[in-house]
Each structure stands twice: as C-alpha cells, then as structure tokens.
C-alpha positions as CSV (number, residue, x, y, z in Angstrom):
1,M,93.4,81.5,104.7
2,N,92.4,82.8,101.5
3,V,88.5,82.8,101.2
4,L,86.5,83.1,97.8
5,I,82.9,83.9,98.7
6,I,80.8,83.3,95.6
7,D,77.8,85.4,96.4
8,G,74.2,85.2,94.3
9,S,73.7,88.5,92.3
10,P,70.9,88.3,89.9
11,E,74.2,89.3,87.4
12,P,77.0,87.0,88.7
13,S,80.5,87.3,87.3
14,S,81.7,85.4,84.6
15,S,82.5,81.4,85.0
16,D,86.0,82.2,83.9
17,L,86.6,84.9,86.4
18,V,85.1,82.7,88.9
19,A,87.3,79.8,88.0
20,S,90.4,81.6,87.8
21,L,89.6,83.4,91.5
22,A,89.1,79.8,92.9
23,E,92.3,78.4,91.6
24,D,93.9,80.9,94.6
25,A,91.4,79.9,97.3
26,D,92.0,77.8,100.4
27,Y,88.3,77.8,101.2
28,I,85.4,78.4,98.8
29,V,81.8,79.4,100.0
30,A,78.7,79.5,97.8
31,V,76.0,82.1,98.8
32,D,72.6,80.5,97.8
33,R,72.2,81.5,93.8
34,G,76.2,81.6,93.8
35,A,76.1,77.7,93.5
36,I,74.8,78.1,90.1
37,I,77.6,80.2,89.1
38,C,80.0,77.5,90.8
39,R,78.4,74.8,88.8
40,A,78.8,76.5,85.8
41,A,82.4,77.7,86.5
42,G,83.4,73.6,87.8
43,V,84.2,75.0,90.9
44,V,82.8,72.6,94.3
45,P,82.7,74.6,97.0
46,D,83.9,73.7,100.5
47,L,80.7,75.3,101.8
48,F,76.8,75.7,100.6
49,C,75.4,78.5,102.6
50,G,71.8,79.5,102.4
51,D,68.1,79.6,102.6
52,G,67.2,78.3,99.1
53,D,65.4,81.4,98.0
54,S,66.9,82.2,95.0
55,A,69.3,78.8,93.8
56,D,66.9,77.0,91.5
57,A,66.2,73.0,93.3
58,D,68.4,71.3,90.8
59,T,71.6,73.2,91.6
60,A,70.8,73.3,95.1
61,A,70.7,69.1,95.1
62,W,73.8,69.5,93.5
63,A,75.5,71.9,95.8
64,R,74.1,69.8,98.8
65,E,75.5,66.5,97.0
66,H,79.1,67.8,96.6
67,A,80.3,70.5,98.6
68,G,82.0,69.5,101.6
69,S,79.3,71.2,104.6
70,I,76.4,72.6,104.0
71,M,74.4,75.7,106.5
72,R,70.8,76.0,105.9
73,L,69.1,79.3,106.7
74,P,66.1,80.4,107.4
75,V,64.1,82.7,104.9
76,E,63.0,85.0,107.5
77,K,66.1,86.5,109.5
78,D,67.8,89.6,110.4
79,A,70.7,89.3,108.2
80,T,71.7,88.4,104.8
81,D,72.7,85.2,103.7
82,L,76.4,86.9,102.7
83,A,76.5,88.0,106.2
84,F,76.4,84.4,107.6
85,A,79.0,83.4,105.0
86,L,81.4,85.9,106.3
87,D,81.0,84.7,109.9
88,C,81.5,81.1,108.5
89,A,84.9,82.1,107.0
90,A,86.0,83.6,109.9
91,E,85.0,80.6,112.2
92,E,87.1,78.7,109.8
93,A,90.2,80.3,109.8
94,Q,89.9,81.0,113.5
95,R,89.7,76.7,113.6
96,R,92.6,76.6,111.3
97,G,94.6,79.3,113.3
98,E,95.0,81.2,110.4
99,V,94.8,84.9,109.0
100,L,91.4,85.6,107.3
101,D,91.7,87.1,103.5
102,V,88.4,87.2,101.8
103,C,87.7,87.7,98.4
104,L,84.1,88.1,97.1
105,T,82.7,88.0,93.6
106,C,78.9,87.9,92.0
107,A,77.9,90.5,94.8
108,T,77.0,93.4,93.0
109,G,75.0,92.8,89.6
110,G,71.3,93.7,89.3
111,R,70.8,94.8,93.0
112,P,72.6,98.0,93.9
113,D,71.0,97.5,97.5
114,H,72.6,94.5,97.7
115,M,76.0,96.0,96.7
116,L,75.6,98.8,99.3
117,G,74.9,96.1,102.0
118,A,78.2,94.3,100.9
119,L,80.1,96.7,100.9
120,G,79.2,97.4,104.3
121,L,79.6,93.9,105.4
122,L,83.3,94.5,104.1
123,L,83.9,97.6,105.8
124,A,82.8,95.4,109.2
125,I,85.8,93.6,108.5
126,K,88.3,96.1,107.1
127,E,91.3,94.7,109.0
128,T,91.7,92.0,107.2
129,G,91.8,93.6,104.0
130,P,89.1,92.7,101.7
131,V,88.5,92.8,97.9
132,L,85.7,92.6,95.8
133,I,86.8,91.4,92.2
134,E,83.9,91.7,89.2
135,D,84.6,91.4,85.9
136,G,84.5,95.1,85.1
137,F,86.3,96.0,88.3
138,E,88.5,95.3,91.5
139,L,87.7,96.8,94.9
140,V,89.9,96.8,98.0
141,I,88.9,98.3,101.5
142,L,91.9,100.0,102.6
143,S,92.5,101.3,106.0
144,P,95.7,101.8,108.4
145,E,94.1,98.3,110.9
146,G,94.2,96.4,107.7
147,C,95.6,97.0,104.1
148,D,96.7,100.5,104.0
149,S,97.6,100.9,100.4
150,W,97.6,99.5,97.0
151,E,100.4,99.9,94.3
152,F,99.3,99.1,90.7
153,A,101.1,97.0,87.9
154,D,102.5,98.9,85.2
155,C,100.1,97.5,82.7
156,E,97.4,98.9,84.5
157,I,98.6,102.1,83.3
158,G,95.8,104.0,81.4
159,K,92.7,102.5,83.4
160,T,90.5,104.5,85.5
161,F,90.9,104.5,89.3
162,S,88.3,106.0,91.6
163,A,88.4,106.3,95.8
164,V,85.7,106.6,97.9
165,A,85.6,107.6,101.6
166,L,83.8,104.9,103.7
167,E,84.2,106.9,107.0
168,P,84.2,110.0,108.3
169,G,88.0,111.6,108.4
170,T,89.3,109.5,105.8
171,V,92.7,110.9,104.5
172,V,94.3,109.9,101.8
173,S,97.2,110.1,99.2
174,E,97.4,109.3,95.5
175,E,100.6,109.1,93.3
176,G,101.2,108.4,89.5
177,M,97.7,109.6,88.9
178,R,96.4,112.3,86.6
179,W,95.2,114.1,89.8
180,C,97.0,113.1,92.6
181,L,96.6,113.9,96.0
182,D,98.7,114.4,99.5
183,G,97.1,113.7,102.6
184,V,93.7,114.9,101.6
185,E,90.5,114.0,103.6
186,L,88.0,112.7,101.2
187,P,84.0,113.4,102.3
188,L,82.1,110.6,103.2
189,L,80.9,108.7,100.4
190,G,81.6,111.9,98.4
191,D,82.5,112.2,94.7
192,R,86.3,113.8,94.7
193,G,88.0,110.6,94.4
194,V,86.3,109.5,91.4
195,S,87.0,109.0,87.8
196,N,91.0,109.3,88.4
197,R,93.1,107.8,85.7
198,I,96.7,105.8,86.5
199,V,99.4,107.8,84.4
200,E,102.6,106.3,85.8
201,E,104.8,103.3,86.5
202,H,104.4,102.3,90.7
203,A,101.0,104.0,91.0
204,K,99.6,104.2,94.4
205,V,97.0,104.8,96.6
206,T,97.0,104.8,100.5
207,C,94.8,105.5,103.0
208,H,96.2,107.1,106.4
209,E,92.9,107.3,108.3
210,G,89.6,106.2,108.3
211,A,88.4,103.6,105.4
212,L,88.3,103.7,101.6
213,A,87.0,101.9,98.7
214,A,89.4,101.9,95.9
215,F,88.3,101.0,92.7
216,L,90.4,99.8,89.8
217,I,87.8,99.8,86.8
218,K,88.8,97.4,83.9
219,D,87.3,98.8,81.2
C-alpha cells in the first residue's frame, strides 16, 4: 500500500510536488499543518491526524469535513504527530493485508530538529524502504532488511549524491559516481559520502550492512 504522509513543516514542499505525489498514493495522511498544503494542492486526505497546534482553524475545519477519517491528538504527548501518523499508516496497511510503502513530504523545511526526528522515525521502519521527497532532494533509507540498493535513471547524470550512515557498521558500495566505493564502511553520521556526483549511466548505490540515508540532490 503506497502511503503518502504530508507533514507539517513550516516551509512545506510545493503544491505541484504534493499533487504529483498524491497521484501515486493509495492512502493519504495530512499531519496537522500538512492540511494547509493539501488544501492548496487540491488533495483530500484519507486521514487528518494532529493536535491542532499548527493548522489554522479554517483549514482544520476543511480537513475535518473532507477527510475520510480524523485522529485528534492531545497537544501534550510523548511523541510527535508524525509518529502517530506513521502508526496509523501501518495499521491501515495491516487492515488491508498489504505491504506498507511510505513516502513522506513536507517534513524538513524550517525546523532542523523536526527533520532529524523524522529521519529517526523513518529509520525505525527501514524494512519498508521509506522515502522522503521534497522539492530540493529525494532521500531513500537503504538497508539489507528493506530496500538495499538504488539505481539512478540516466537523466540523473550530473546531479549530486550524498550517502550518510545512520547506523554503526554501515557498509556501502557506489558505482557510476565521481568517487566510487566498494564495500566501504562509512562512519556513523560522517561526511565521507557527502557531495559525490553521478557521472555514468546505471549509477547505483548499495547498502550491504547497517542503514544508509541516500540523498539525490535535485538542483
């Protein structure tokens, strides 16, 4: 089940991107302020989830009227709205008897602390091969338990690629890059894999052990 989660970052992705991502989604979750960009993009969520501390009253009313279901959360709680949204997505996939496939957007702009938290939540479901897509970049969590490799389209030649280890003992290979790796262990959250460049057709990154944040920079 392809789930699109539209989070509530202060600097959201564009309406065009959100509308495009929604076309491929089987289930759409708007997380609190994420309803604002949903409304702007003409995307009606299947679930509106949040504590109401960031969406304006008019947008929240719109979401509650049009969303398929609503999860009202307390403002004071031990987890973010996004954590609850991911749990709801997993429960819906289980209810349908389908494999969960998560795409997250509007999760990184303007709040670096929220971005790190979102990355940690995606790491917790690494076996599903989650992706995070914003206007400026695409990120895939690679691991042997989930999606272990990413082969790039030829149109990505010339773009910047970065690889950041999310777990100790992360071992990576890269092909078709300016600087290639062959079974190299990257330091946890280190910068060795940052700012590489795709230079050949069929370029590919593979995570043999651990977990990797693989970034394709769109600029």
